[in-house]
N, C-alpha and C positions, 0 to 999 in steps of 0.2 A: 331419424329418430331409431333406437337402436332397440329390436326386442318387440315393439309394436303399446313398446309404455305411454300410461297415459303424458300428456304435455306435462310439463315441470311446474306451468303454473294453473294446470285445470283447475286448481282447488279455490282459484281465488277468482272464481266463477259465483261462488257462495259469497262472496263480498263487494262484487261489484253493484255501483250505484247507490249500496248503503257505508261503505266505508269507504271509498274510492271513486271517483269520479271519471276520469280519463281512461285510457288503452291501458297505462298501465299505474300502479300506485308510486307515488311521493313516499319519500326516507320516513316522514313523520307516518303514512298513511300503513308503510308498510312493519313498523315498530307494532302499532295498536293492534293491526291483525294479527302479528306473529305471539303478541303477549296474551288475547285472547286464544291464540290456539296452544300454547308451550308457556305458560306463568309460570310452572313449576321445576321445568326443564334447565339445566346449568346454560348457561351462555358465555361471560369470560371467567375466564380462569387464568390466575399465573401463580408462580412458586417463590413472593416476596413478603410474603408471611413471616412471622418470629421463625429464626434457623430454618429457611428457606423450604417452610410450610405451603402448604397448600391453600391458596386463596380462589375461594368459587363465588360467583354473581350469578342466580336466576336468572329467565327473564324477566319478572316482575319485580325483580330488585333493581336490573339494567335499567329498565324501563323509566321504575321511577325517579334515578340517580339522573337520567339522561331530561326526565320535563323539571326538576330542581333547577338544575344547572341551567334551562333555557329560560326557564321564568328569571333566573336569576340575571343571565343577559338581556333577554329584551326587558326588564327595568332599571337595569344599567346602560339603556340608550341603543341596544343594537336595535337596527331598522331593515327591512328586509331589503336581502340584496347586499347589506354591510358584508365585507370581508373580517377575517378573523381568520389568523393563521394559527398552527400548529406542529410543533416541532419539538420528539422527544423519541427514545424508545419505546419500544412495542409495550401497549401497557392498558389495561382495563383504563385509566386513567384519559392515554391518548383518546380511546376510540369513543370514551362518553365527552369529551368535550368535542370529539368529530360530529356524533349524533347530536348533540343537544344545539351543535349553530346550526346543523338541518332544520330541527324541530322548532328554532326559534325565527327560519326561514330569512337565514343567513346564509353565507357561501366561503367555504372551507378551502382554508391557500394550506396544503401537507406542504410542509417544508423536513430534507434531509435532518437529522440529527446532526449527522458528518459532515456536515458545509460548513467551510472556513467561515470566521467573521464577514466579511469581504460578501461572499458569496450570498451569506444567508441577507447582507442587509442592501444588496442588489436586488432580490425577492424582493423585498419588503418597501422598498420604494415603488418597485413597478406594480405591486397588488394593492400598498394604501389598506391595509388592514386596521381595523378598530381596534381589536383587542387579541392576542395574542397567550397562549397559552403553551408553556416550552420548560423542559427539563431545566433545572438549576445551574447548568454550561452557560446558557445564553441569555438569562434574565438578566444580567448588570450591562451586559452589551446593549439591547435592545432601549431597557431604561435610559443609558446614558447618549445612546444616541438617535433615538425616537422616540421623545417625549409625549407625543401626539398617541401612544399608542399606550391602551391600557394592557398592562402583562399582570397574569398570573401561573401559577407553577404547577407543573403536573407531578410533581414529588407530595405525597399527602405528609411526611415529615414538615415540610415547611406550611402550619397551619396560618401563619401573617395572609400568606399568596395561594395559598390550595385552593380554587374556586366551589371545589365539589363539598369542601366544609362549609363555605361561605350562605348565608343566608339570605331572601329576601322575599319580600313578603307578596303574596298569590297574587298576578296581575290580573286585573281585571279583563273581562273576555272583552270588551270594549278597547281596552288598549295594550292586546292582542297582536301582535303584527297578521297582518293579513297571510292565509298559507299560502303557501308554495303551490304552481301548480308545475304536474310530469314537465313541461317544455321550460321551466325555470332554471337558471344556473344553481348545479350545488357544489359544484368545486372549478379550482383554475390548479392546475397542474405545471410549476414551472421548471424549467431546464435548471441547472445549479447556476447560470447568470456569469460564469468564471468571466468573460468577456464583457461585463457591464451590461448585457443588455438580454436578460433573460426573455425565454418564449414560454409561455402559459399555455397551456390546452383547457379551453373550456367545454367544459362536460356536463351534461343537462340531469337533473332527478331520473327523464327517461333513458337518455345514457347508460347509466349505469344500472340501473335498475335491469332494464332489458336486456344488458348484455349478460347478464348474472343469470338470468332465467335463461334465455336462448342458450349458452353453453350446457345448461343441464341437458341439455337435450342430446349431447355425443358423452353424458358419465352422470349415472345413476350414484345423489348424494341423498342419503338419510340424517331424518332427526337424530338419530343416535350414534353420527358420524362424531369425532372427534377430531377437529384441523389443530394443525400445529402453523402457528404464524411467526417464522422463526424471522424470515428475511424482514428486511423493516418495510414496514408496513405504509408509509409513505406511499411506497413505490407503487404504480399502478396494479400491475404484477397480482402482489402480494395483497394489497388491497381489494380486489375483485376476487381472487379463486378463494384466500383466506380470512375474508372479511367480513364480506356484502357476500357470498355464494352462502356460506354457513347460515347467516342471520336471514335468509329467503328460505332456509330448509326449518329454522329452529333448531339447527346443529350445536356445538359446545367449539369453542376457540380458545385456544392454549397459546397464550403470547409469551412468545421465546426472546429474550435480548443479548444472547451471548450464545457466539461457534463454538465457545469453550467444550472440550469436549468432553471433561465433568460435569458440565452442566446441560449437555447437548443429552446425555447419556440419562440421566438423570430425569428430566422431563420427559423423555419417551418413551419410560418405563413405568411412573408415577403416572402421565398425564395418560397413559390406554391411546398415545397414539393410532388414529384408523386412516386418516390421511393428511400425507405431508405434501409440503409444497417447498422446491428446492431449485438448484440452477446447477449446470452442468460439474461447477469447481464442488460443490457439498456432495453430489453424488457421488461422483470420482472419489473423492477421500473417506467417504463411507465405505462404498466397494472394495477401497484398498485394504480397510482394516480384514474386514470380513475374508478377503485371499488372504493376507498376510497369516491369521487363525487357521484359514485350510492346509497351508505351508507346510504351518509345524506340526501337521498331524504327519506329515512325512511321505515320499511321494509311491506309495500303493493307496493311502488313502486320499490322494488327492487325485491320481488318475479314476480310482473310482466313481470319486465325487462328479471328477467331469463328464463321466459315461451317464452318470446318473442326471445331472444337468441338461445332456444333449435328449435324453428320454420325454426327460419335462418337458422340455420346449417345442418339443416335436408334437406331444399327446395332448398340449394345449392347443397349437395351431390346428390341429387335424380334428379334433374330440370338441376344443374349446375345454375340455375339463383341468383343472387345478389344480393338479399333486405333486407339483413343488413344496406348495408350502407344508403336507406334511413330511416327503420325504429330508426337506430342510429346517425342519422345527429346532433342532437344538444350534442351527447356526444363524437360524433366525432370531433366538429365544438369546443368543449369546451377544449379538449387535442390539438388543433393545429395542427387536422392529417385529416382535411375533407379534404384536396386533397389528399391525399395519395392512389396511387392508386397499389402499392405491398412494402411489408415490407421482406427483405431478413436476413433470419440468416443464421448466421455462427459461426465457432469460436469452436463448442460443441455444441452437441445435448439438441434439449428445450424440457421440460416440454409440455408431449402431453396435460394438462389443459391447458397449455399459449397458445399454436399452434391452438387449437380450441376454446377457447373464442376471439382472433383478428378475426378468419375468420366469427363466432359469428354476429360479430359487423361490419361486410362487408367491413373486408381490407383484399384484397388475400395477406394473410401471407405462405410464404413458408422456406424451409429449404435447403442448399446445402452443401457438403462434400467434402473436397480438403486436400492437403497438397503443403506446399511450392518446395516440389519436380514435382510437376505436374502444376504447373506455376496460381493458384494453382486450380482450380475448375473440379472435375471429375464426381457430380453427385450432381441435382437442380431437387428439385420437381416442376412438370410443373402446374400449376393454374389450368389446364381445368381437371387434375386428380393427384391431389395430395394423396398423402397417411399418415396419421396422425401422425403411425409410424417411417416412413423415413426418412431419412437425404437426401435423392431423387434419381433421378432412371437415372443411368447412359445413355450415350451419343452413345451408339452403333446406326448405324456401325461404327463411327469413333474414336471410342476408344474396346478396349478390357477389360475385368475385369473377374476375376478369383480368386476364393476362395482355398487359399492354404493350406490344412490340415495340421497340428503339430504332431509329438509326443507329446508335451506335455498336449496336451488339450481333454477335455474330448467332440471332437467334434460332439457326436451322436445329431439330431436334438430334441429340447427341444417341449415342448407346445406352439405350435403356431409358431415356428422360424426354419431357416432351418439350413444346418451343418455351425456348427462356424468355422472359420478358418480365417489366416490374410487371408489380402487384399490386391489383385496386380494388377495391373492395365500395359497397353503399348499403348500407343498414341504419338501423334502429340505435346501433353503437357507434358509428360517425360523430365525431366531436362538434360544439356548433363552431368552432375555428379559433384563433390566436387573440388573444387575448391584446386589444387595441394596437391587432397587425393585418389591417384587412388588404394588405399585400402580398405579403404571406401567407394569409388564409388561403386568398383566390390561387395561387402558384401551387397547393396543394391539392387540386380539383381539375380534373378533366370537364371538357364541355356539356359532357349529359350526366356532369355530377358524384363523377367517381374519385373516391379517394385514393392519393398514388402515394402506397406507403414507402416507398424507397428501397422496399429489397425486389430483388431478384430473384426470379424460381420459375414450375411451372407447376401445373396441375394434371393431374391425370384422369380418366374418363369416369372412376367414382367419387374425383371431386375430393381429393387428400392432396396437396401441399407438399412439396419439396422444395427447401429455399437452399439457395446456389451463396446469396451475400447480398452487404449492401452497394446499392448502387452507386453510391461515392468512393468507395473500397477497391471497386473492380481494376484490376491488371489486365491491359491489352499489350502483349509481345509483341516483339519486332515484325513475326509471323503474322499477325491479326490476329492470334489467338487470344480468346478472354479465360483470365484467368481468376479465381474467384477466393481469397486469402482467407475467409472464414474455412472453406472446405479443406484446406490444406493444415488450417488450425485443430480442426476437429481433426484429423490423422494422430492428433499429437494425445490426445484423452487421457490415456491408459499407459504413457511412460510418465512414470511418479517424479523419475531425476528430473523433468521439467515443469516448475511449477509455473511459469507460464511463456507462452511463447508468441510473438505476432508479427505477421506476416506482410512487407511490404515490397514494393518495386524498389529499385537501384538501377541505375545506371554503368553499365561496367566499362573501365575503360576510358571514361571519360566522354563517351559515345552516348552522346542526347537525345539520339534518333533511336535506341533501344532499349526495353528493359527487360529487365531480368529479377528472379525471384530473390528477397533476402529474407532472414527469420533472425527478430531478435527473440531473443532466450534469457530467461531467469532463472538460475538452476536451483534447486531446492537443499534445502537443506543437507536434507537426507545424503544426496550425493556425495554432498561433502565430508558427511558425518563418515560415508563407507571408504570413502578415498584416503580417509584418517589427514587430513587438511581443514584448515580454516579460511573465510572467506576472506581476501583481502583488498586492500581499498584500490590498490594499484595496477593488480595484474590476477590473471585468472592462470592457475596451476594447469602445468600442459595436461597434467590424465586428467583432469576434470574437462578441460577443452576436449580430448579424446574420447571420450564416454560421451558426450556430448555430439559430436563429431559420428560415433557409431550408430547414435539412435537417428539421427537426420538420415544418413546412408540407409537403416532401413525405410524410413517411410518414402525416400526419395523412389526406392523400387516397384513401391504401392502406386507413385504418381506417371502421371505422362509426362514425355518429355520434356514439354515446355513448363510444368507447374514445376519441376523440380528445383528445390531448392540447392541455389549456386554460392552463397553469400551465408557463412555464420557468425553475427554477430550477439555476443555474452553482456548483459547487463549489469551493471553495477548495484541498482537498486531495481525493483519491480516498479512498472508504470502502475500511473495512478489508474484505477478502476473505480467504473459505475456500480450505482447500488445491486446492482443484476449480476455483477460480477466481470462487466464487459469491459477491455481494455476501455479507456477514454483515445482515441485517436489524433487529437490534436495536440500529442505528446515532444517530448525534446527528450532524446534517449542521451544516457550517460551511460555510457559503452567502454567497455576495457577496450585498450591497442590492440589491435589485431597483430595474432600472434605472427 
């Protein structure tokens, strides 16, 4: 716990035994408590009013709509434990449908709005929801193919199907569903199901609520904070960090729906965002724009700013004082992030250089780590004592993490690192299992009850976690050296001419006994523009290839000899990505012919 602050859930003691009975409150209990504490505070905000104007619901208004919809679902036949699918863009309506389902003792099935119809269908088949709340684009497909599901719209303009406009008689107390308990199932989070067999992570009320509060032991958040839910909220990372955590403290949530620059800038500026959630790709793009503006000031100003950045960072590390916010006030104002107090990065490790540059400019920038199976957060860098190379410090004593050594790994500590192994966790945030998959569930746990994350890494004496990469992506060279593709990919984060890079093994000269390193690269539009040429479906221009080759050569010089890229393949189109902007590695690469 940082700075000997009170536990983030200390205030719950006032309500224990009266407003909730378990170790942790359920969602219905939490909302009732928060409305008592923060009725008039802003809760949900978006910019979808007339002409892009701001719309806000306070906590009391949010709760009224949630209870109304919960009563409607109950009166319409929802029973305790019934499944309700929610698929749509980020919005207050999405959040109300989610919370109303939980308050009616149902189970939420969050579905990515971006999924193809077949993938959506696979999840619906696997989860068998009784009701579904959908954006307009999915309604006709579900109605035609799943007539057993009652469908409602998340679009307020669709008055015939918009459930928040529909009315139901007040449900008598003896007709309401039995209230949920903390260990009851709250949601099932499915993989996309591209193979027709989606895997559903079962999370209880306790899993999610406990993880949100426990994560705050490494990060102080306030009722006055304004969170920006920009990434898809169905994803576990955004759902916890930009939806559940704010509700737990009574903060405001601004729902973003698009990464379009003009809308992003408007919402950052007018929303007065203080805590922002993002993935490496988003923060790299934002930093690129900031650095471009600095360079436009000329070489002398750029050098002066570079010196000030160094002074700011050293001052912060040595004294804890944040002088960067004053030194770079005009830069932050121009980027519309002058109100930003904390920036959190998840979904993958961020390049150390990017992390440092935000810290230099006065933004308290931290990284977190977790996975859907852990609700999802299991580590977070404290602002007061961050480690730039770490994805976060664990939450001991509220969870237990161990590094499990594996026979297929060279686990000896390398230079500056501890013993590498698979990260395993035990704690109240760990899932109940995979839905209807007992065999797959059992395979995820060690004999002593630790969840195996599938991530390789190490932990230092201060309980900070350093990630190497996914175990299934590990490359073992002919010399027996372990190569982690993600570590190599991270080295390219500040090379903006490369929009996407994926590292994999290949067999040189048809030698099946040896593996070397290949980089699949999708070139950015900016590089083509600078080279004064256009992307061609049949070949990549030599000057473009040479620029990429130069970048790869620069990175190779910083890598160990066995890690160096020996083959470059240029992609015709980018590889498909997950909602957290990581490449789906079950890809078929469309590559230009080798020059």
